[in-house]
N, C-alpha and C positions, 0 to 999 in steps of 0.2 A: 478510697471510698468517698472522699469529700470533693472530688473533682466536679461533681454535678450540683453541689450545694451552693446556693447563692452567696456572694461575697458578704452581704450584710449579716448572714448567719455565721459565716466563718469568723467574722470579727467578734462575735459573741462567745466563741469557743475558746477555752483556755488551752492552747496547743503548746505553749512554751513554759508551762508551769512545771517546776522540778518534781512535783509530786505525781505527775502524770507520766506513764511510760513513754519513751521515745516513739514517735510515729502515731501516737494516740491523741485523742482530743476529748475534752470534757464538754459534752453536749447539753445545753440547757433544754430540758423537756418541759414545755408548757403549751397552752392552747394556741400560741402564736407559731412556735417552731415545729410542733409535731406534724401538722398537715404538710408543710413544705418539705420536711425531711422524708416523710413517707412517700412523697411523690417524686423525690429526686434520688435517694440513695438506692443503688442497684443491688446491694447485697441483702438477700432475703433475711439472713440471720440478724443483721443489724436492724433492719426494718422491724422485725419481730420484737426485738428488745425495746426499741423506741415505742412501739405500739403498746406493749405491756406497761412500760414506765408511764407513758402518757395517760393510759387508762386508769392507773392507780392514783393519779393526782387527786381524784375526787373523794377518796376515802375519808378525809378529814371533814368533808361536808355532809356525810351521810346522816350523822346525828341531827344536824340542823334541818335537813330535808325531812327526816322522820318527824321532828317536832312540828314543822310546818304542815305536813299532811294531817297529823293529829289535831292541830289547831283548827284547820279548815273543816275537818269532820265534826269537831265539837261545835263549831259555829253553825253548821248545817243542822245538827241535831237540836241546838237551842232555838233555831228558827222554825222547827217543826218538820224538817225533811228527813227522809230515811237515810240519805247519804249526801255527800258533797256533789256527787254526779247528778243526783236528782235535783238538787238546788240549782246547779249550773245549767241544766237542761231547760229550766222553766222559761228562760228568755230566748231560747234558740229555736230553730226550725223543727228539730226533732224533740218530741216531748217525753220519750221514754228511753230507758237504757237499752231495751230490746231493739228499738228502732236504730239507735246508734250502732249497736252490735251488728245488726243486719247490714247496715250501710257500710261499715268497716270491712265486713266479710266480702261484700260485693267488690269494693275497691281493691281489697287484697287479692282477689282473684285475678283482676286485670293487671295489677302491679306485679304479682308473682310471675306471670307469664313473661312480662317484659324483663324482669330481673333475671330470670333463668336464661333468657336469650343473651342479655348483657354479660352474665357470668361466663357463659359458654364462649363468647367473643373474647373476654379477658383471658380465659384459659388458653386460647390460641396464641395470644401474645406471650403469655408466661411460658408456654411450651417452646416457642421460637427463641425467646430471650434466654431461657435457662437450658436451651439445647437438650430438651427431653424428647424421648421417643414416644412416650405416652402422655396425654394430658393429665395434669394433676389438679387437685382442688385449689380453688382460689381462697386464700386466707384473708382475714381482715386487713392485715398489713400489706397485702398484695394489691388491693383495690386501687389506692391512689396512684401508684406508679403505672399500672397497666391501663388504667383509665386515661391517664395523661398520654401514654403512648398511643392508645386507640384514637383519642381526639386529635392528636398531632397528625396521625396518619389520615383519618377521615376528613379533616378540614385543611390538610396541608398547613398545619399550624405549629409554630414553635413558640411555646409559652414564654420562653426567655426573651425572644424577640418582641413579643407583644408587650411584655412588662416594661420595655424601654419607653413606651408611649404612655404609661400609666404611673408616673412618678408619684410617690405618696403625697407630696404637697399638692400636686395637681388634682389628685383624686379627692383629697379633703376639701380643697377649694371648690371643686365641682359639686360635692355633696352639700356643702354649705349653701351654694347658690340654689340648688334644687330644693332643699328644705325651706329656704327663704321664699322662693316663688310658690311652692305648693302649700306650705303651712304658715308662712309669715314668721318663721323662726329665725332669729339672729343669734349667731354664735359669737361669744367673746371669750378671750383668754383670761383665765384667773391665775394670778401668781400666788403660789403657795408660800406662806410665811412661817 
C-alpha cells in the first residue's frame, strides 16, 4: 500500500518498531500528511481510515472555537449590533444578512452544477480503478486520489515528476522573494533557545 507514498513520508513512518505488526506502518496523521496520503494510497479502506483520523484531530480545538465565537458575539452585542454577522457586514459591499444569503445561494447554484459534473467524472475514474460494473458514490476520501488521476490524465501530468522541480528549499526561497518584492517583507531565521 505504501508504494505510491513519497519517500519523505515513508521516513516519518515507524515501520521497524517491534510494537507494530510485521508489514505494517505507523502513519502520522496531521494536516501535512493527510492530503498527500489521501491522494496517493490506492486502498479505499485505508484512505477512509486516514480520512476519519485526520478529521478527528480538531476535536481538542472545538471548545476554543466555541469560546471565540461567543466572544465575538458578545463584542458585537456590546457595540450595539444584533450579531457578529451584522457588525462584520457594515464595512462590506453587502449591507444585510439577506443580501449575503441571496448571493451565496446564487453562487451555490453555479458551483453545484460544476461540482456535480466533477463528481460524475471522478466516479468514472473510481469505476475503472476499482473495476466495478456500476458507478458508485464518491466518498470524501476518494476525492483526492481520483482528482489526482483526473488531472494527470487531462493535462498529461505526473505530479511526482512535477514535484522534482519544486524542491521545498526552492519554493520557500521563491516565496520569500515574492513577499519581499510585493510587500517589502524580509524573512529571517530565529533560533529557538
